[in-house]
N, C-alpha and C positions, 0 to 999 in steps of 0.2 A: 306629732310627726315624729319619727326617728331617724336621726341623721348620724350617719358615719362619717368621721373626718380623717382623712388620710394625713396623719402628723408625722412630719420628717425630722422633727427636733428643732427646726428654724423657727424663725420669728414669723414668717407668713403664714404658714400653716398653723401655728399657735396661735396667731392672731385672729384666723378664720373660726379656730375653734371657740376661742373667748366670744368672739361676736356672735355665735350661733347660740352660745350657752346664755349669754347675756338676753338673748330675745326670748329665753326660756323654752327653747327646743330640748327634746330629749336626745343628747348627743353621747357618743362614745367616740374613742380614737382607735385608729388601727396603724401600727407601724411596720412598715415592709422592710425587711432584710433581704437585699438583693444581691449583696457583695461580700465576700468574707475575707478578702487580702488585707493585708498590713502594709503600712508604709515602710520605707527604708528605715526608719526609726522605731519599728516595732508596733506603732500606734494603729490602732483600728478606728476610722472614723465612724463606722456603723455603731460601734459599741458607744462611743460618745455621743451621737445623735440619738440612740436608743436611751441613754440615761437622761438627756435633756427632754425627750419625750415623757419619760416617766416623771421627771419633776414637773413638768408643766400639766399633766393630768392630775398630779397630787395637789398642786398649788389650785386647780379648778375643781376637783372633786369630781373628776371624769373617769370612767373605766376606761382601760388601754389593753388592747390585744396585739400580739406581735406576731407576724406572719412571716415564715421563711419562704422566699421565692428565689432563691439563689439557683437552683437547679432550672427552673424555669426562665430565669433572667438569661443565664448561660446558653441555655437552647434557642430561646426566641428572640434574643437582642443581642448578647455579644457575639454569637456563631455567625449571625445574619451580618453583623458589623464587619467582622473578619472576612466573610466571603465578599461583602461588595467591596472592601478595600482592595482584595485581590483582583478583583476585575475592573480595577481604577476608577470605581465611582467614590462618591464623597457622601457615605451615609450619615445618617442623623439618629444616633442610639437614643437620644431622649424622645424623639417622635415614636420610635420603635417601643421605647420602654412605656410610652403614655397608652399606645394602642394595645400592646400585647400584656402587659402586666397592670398597671394602675387601673386602666378603665376597661380590663377586660377580668382578669384574675381578682384583684382587689375589690372592684365593684361587685363581682359574684360573691365573695365572701362577706362582704357589707350587707347585701341583700339577704344571704343565709343567716347572718345573725340579727336578721329584723328589720334593718334600715329601708326606708324609703328612698333615700337618696344618699350620695357620697360626696362629700365637699372636699375641697383641695385649697391650698394657697396659692393657686395660679392667678397672674393678672390677666385676667380676661372676663369677659361679660357673657353670659348664657340668657339669651332671650327665647324662652320657649324652644329649646333645642337649636337655636341659630346661634352660633359663635361670633362674637365680636370682640374687637381690641379692648383691651383694659384702658382704663383712664390714664394711667401713667405711660407715656409713650416711650420712656426710658427702661420700662420693665414688662412691657407687654409680651405675654407668653402665648398668645392665641395661634401662632404659627407652629407651635410645639403639638398643637392640638388638632391640626388641620385634618388628620386621617380619621378621626372619630365620626362616626354616623350620628345621624340626627336621633336615631332611637336610643343610643348611648348618652347623648348630651342632655336628653330629657330626664335622665337619672341623677344629673350632676349639678353642683351648686359651686359658685365662685364667689365667696364672701367679700373677699377683698379687691375684687376687680374694679370696683367704684372709688377706690383710693389710690393716692400716690404713695409710693414707698416710704416718705417721710411721715406721712400721717400713719400708716401701719406701725412704724416703729414708735411712735407717739403714743398710739392706742395701747400697744403691748407694754410701754414703760409706765403709762398710767395705770394700767392694771396689775402692774407689779410681776409681769411674767419674766421669769428667770432668763429667758432668751432674748429679750428686748434689744440687747446690744451684741447680739452673736452676729459674727461676720458671715455674710451670705455664701452660701455655696455657689459653686462655678460650673455645675454640670456633670459631666461624665465622670462618674464614681471610679471607675476601673483605670482612670489615667493614673 
Protein backbone atom coordinates (compact mmCIF):
# COMPACT_ATOMS: atom_id res chain seq x y z
CA UNK A 1 0.00 0.00 0.00
CA UNK A 2 1.39 3.39 -1.01
CA UNK A 3 0.68 6.28 1.37
CA UNK A 4 1.31 9.98 0.83
CA UNK A 5 1.95 11.97 3.98
CA UNK A 6 1.16 15.69 4.13
CA UNK A 7 4.40 16.88 5.70
CA UNK A 8 4.23 20.41 7.14
CA UNK A 9 7.74 20.51 8.55
CA UNK A 10 6.43 20.10 12.10
CA UNK A 11 6.72 17.33 14.65
CA UNK A 12 3.19 15.95 14.25
CA UNK A 13 3.32 15.23 10.52
CA UNK A 14 6.95 14.08 10.78
CA UNK A 15 5.95 11.58 13.47
CA UNK A 16 3.02 10.40 11.35
CA UNK A 17 5.47 9.80 8.49
CA UNK A 18 7.89 7.99 10.81
CA UNK A 19 5.16 5.73 12.26
CA UNK A 20 3.94 4.69 8.80
CA UNK A 21 7.47 4.04 7.53
CA UNK A 22 8.23 2.04 10.67
CA UNK A 23 5.26 -0.21 9.78
CA UNK A 24 6.95 -0.84 6.40
CA UNK A 25 4.41 1.08 4.35
CA UNK A 26 5.55 2.48 1.02
CA UNK A 27 5.47 6.20 1.89
CA UNK A 28 6.30 9.50 0.27
CA UNK A 29 5.81 13.03 1.52
CA UNK A 30 4.00 16.05 0.10
CA UNK A 31 4.82 19.57 1.24
CA UNK A 32 2.24 22.25 0.40
CA UNK A 33 3.22 25.84 -0.19
CA UNK A 34 0.09 27.92 0.45
CA UNK A 35 1.44 31.34 1.35
CA UNK A 36 4.39 33.45 0.14
CA UNK A 37 4.50 36.46 2.44
CA UNK A 38 7.49 37.27 4.63
CA UNK A 39 7.34 38.50 8.21
CA UNK A 40 8.32 42.04 9.19
CA UNK A 41 11.79 40.62 9.89
CA UNK A 42 12.04 39.38 6.29
CA UNK A 43 11.66 35.74 7.32
CA UNK A 44 9.56 33.28 5.40
CA UNK A 45 8.08 30.58 7.63
CA UNK A 46 7.17 28.48 4.61
CA UNK A 47 10.81 28.32 3.55
CA UNK A 48 11.87 27.25 7.06
CA UNK A 49 9.13 24.61 7.16
CA UNK A 50 10.14 23.34 3.70
CA UNK A 51 13.75 23.00 4.89
CA UNK A 52 12.58 21.03 7.94
CA UNK A 53 10.42 18.80 5.72
CA UNK A 54 13.44 18.11 3.47
CA UNK A 55 15.60 17.28 6.49
CA UNK A 56 12.98 14.88 7.90
CA UNK A 57 12.67 13.12 4.54
CA UNK A 58 16.45 12.86 4.25
CA UNK A 59 16.63 11.38 7.78
CA UNK A 60 13.96 8.80 6.93
CA UNK A 61 14.99 8.14 3.32
CA UNK A 62 11.60 9.18 1.98
CA UNK A 63 10.88 11.01 -1.31
CA UNK A 64 9.46 14.53 -0.96
CA UNK A 65 7.33 16.43 -3.46
CA UNK A 66 6.59 20.13 -3.04
CA UNK A 67 3.35 21.45 -4.45
CA UNK A 68 2.56 25.15 -4.78
CA UNK A 69 -1.09 25.94 -4.00
CA UNK A 70 -0.64 29.67 -3.28
CA UNK A 71 -3.01 30.75 -6.07
CA UNK A 72 -5.69 28.22 -5.10
CA UNK A 73 -5.28 29.07 -1.41
CA UNK A 74 -5.76 32.77 -2.10
CA UNK A 75 -8.84 32.13 -4.25
CA UNK A 76 -10.51 29.37 -2.22
CA UNK A 77 -9.52 30.20 1.35
CA UNK A 78 -8.17 33.71 1.89
CA UNK A 79 -10.67 35.51 -0.37
CA UNK A 80 -13.59 33.66 1.25
CA UNK A 81 -12.16 34.49 4.67
CA UNK A 82 -12.10 38.21 3.82
CA UNK A 83 -15.59 38.12 2.27
CA UNK A 84 -17.05 36.52 5.40
CA UNK A 85 -15.29 39.01 7.67
CA UNK A 86 -16.79 41.89 5.66
CA UNK A 87 -20.24 40.35 6.24
CA UNK A 88 -19.68 40.25 9.99
CA UNK A 89 -19.12 36.50 10.19
CA UNK A 90 -16.34 34.68 12.03
CA UNK A 91 -14.82 32.39 9.40
CA UNK A 92 -12.45 29.53 10.15
CA UNK A 93 -9.75 29.50 7.47
CA UNK A 94 -8.26 26.23 8.76
CA UNK A 95 -11.55 24.46 8.08
CA UNK A 96 -11.69 25.99 4.59
CA UNK A 97 -8.08 25.03 3.92
CA UNK A 98 -8.72 21.44 4.95
CA UNK A 99 -11.83 21.19 2.78
CA UNK A 100 -10.62 23.08 -0.29
CA UNK A 101 -6.86 22.52 -0.32
CA UNK A 102 -5.51 19.69 1.85
CA UNK A 103 -8.32 17.15 1.47
CA UNK A 104 -9.23 18.19 -2.05
CA UNK A 105 -6.29 19.37 -4.15
CA UNK A 106 -3.54 17.70 -2.11
CA UNK A 107 -5.50 14.45 -1.88
CA UNK A 108 -5.99 14.49 -5.67
CA UNK A 109 -2.25 15.03 -6.14
CA UNK A 110 -1.47 12.15 -3.79
CA UNK A 111 -3.77 9.84 -5.73
CA UNK A 112 -2.25 11.02 -9.05
CA UNK A 113 1.17 10.05 -7.67
CA UNK A 114 -0.09 6.53 -6.96
CA UNK A 115 -1.05 6.75 -3.30
CA UNK A 116 -3.99 4.82 -1.94
CA UNK A 117 -4.25 7.12 1.09
CA UNK A 118 -3.25 10.56 2.32
CA UNK A 119 -2.02 10.67 5.92
CA UNK A 120 -1.70 13.80 8.04
CA UNK A 121 -0.54 14.78 11.52
CA UNK A 122 -4.01 15.73 12.75
CA UNK A 123 -5.01 14.66 16.24
CA UNK A 124 -8.20 12.81 15.38
CA UNK A 125 -9.31 9.27 14.68
CA UNK A 126 -10.82 7.95 11.47
CA UNK A 127 -12.93 4.83 11.87
CA UNK A 128 -13.84 3.69 8.33
CA UNK A 129 -14.76 7.18 7.22
CA UNK A 130 -16.32 8.27 10.50
CA UNK A 131 -14.42 11.05 12.26
CA UNK A 132 -13.80 10.89 16.03
CA UNK A 133 -11.95 13.11 18.47
CA UNK A 134 -8.28 12.39 19.00
CA UNK A 135 -7.09 10.77 22.22
CA UNK A 136 -5.47 14.00 23.47
CA UNK A 137 -8.32 16.34 24.49
CA UNK A 138 -5.91 19.30 24.46
CA UNK A 139 -4.88 18.68 20.86
CA UNK A 140 -8.03 17.25 19.24
CA UNK A 141 -8.44 18.66 15.72
CA UNK A 142 -11.57 16.84 14.58
CA UNK A 143 -13.53 20.12 14.60
CA UNK A 144 -11.28 21.44 11.80
CA UNK A 145 -12.35 18.49 9.65
CA UNK A 146 -16.11 18.50 10.22
CA UNK A 147 -16.77 19.57 6.60
CA UNK A 148 -15.11 16.51 5.06
CA UNK A 149 -17.41 13.98 3.46
CA UNK A 150 -17.18 10.32 4.34
CA UNK A 151 -16.01 9.50 0.80
CA UNK A 152 -12.97 11.74 1.44
CA UNK A 153 -12.32 10.41 4.94
CA UNK A 154 -12.21 6.86 3.57
CA UNK A 155 -8.98 7.88 1.77
CA UNK A 156 -7.38 9.54 4.80
CA UNK A 157 -5.25 8.26 7.69
CA UNK A 158 -4.45 9.98 11.00
CA UNK A 159 -1.52 7.97 12.46
CA UNK A 160 -1.10 10.09 15.61
CA UNK A 161 -4.75 10.32 16.63
CA UNK A 162 -4.34 7.60 19.26
CA UNK A 163 -1.43 9.43 20.93
CA UNK A 164 -1.06 12.37 23.28
CA UNK A 165 1.18 15.25 22.27
CA UNK A 166 3.89 14.33 24.78
CA UNK A 167 3.99 10.80 23.37
CA UNK A 168 4.31 12.16 19.83
CA UNK A 169 7.26 14.33 20.84
CA UNK A 170 8.87 11.37 22.64
CA UNK A 171 8.47 9.16 19.55
CA UNK A 172 10.04 11.87 17.40
CA UNK A 173 12.91 12.38 19.82
CA UNK A 174 13.58 8.63 20.14
CA UNK A 175 13.56 8.38 16.34
CA UNK A 176 16.09 11.22 16.16
CA UNK A 177 13.85 13.45 14.06
CA UNK A 178 15.29 16.96 13.70
CA UNK A 179 11.89 18.54 14.46
CA UNK A 180 11.24 16.71 17.75
CA UNK A 181 11.58 19.94 19.76
CA UNK A 182 10.19 22.34 17.16
CA UNK A 183 7.59 24.75 18.49
CA UNK A 184 4.00 24.02 17.41
CA UNK A 185 2.48 26.21 14.74
CA UNK A 186 -0.57 28.11 15.89
CA UNK A 187 -2.76 28.15 12.85
CA UNK A 188 -3.55 30.88 10.37
CA UNK A 189 -0.43 31.30 8.26
CA UNK A 190 -1.38 34.67 6.78
CA UNK A 191 -1.63 36.43 10.16
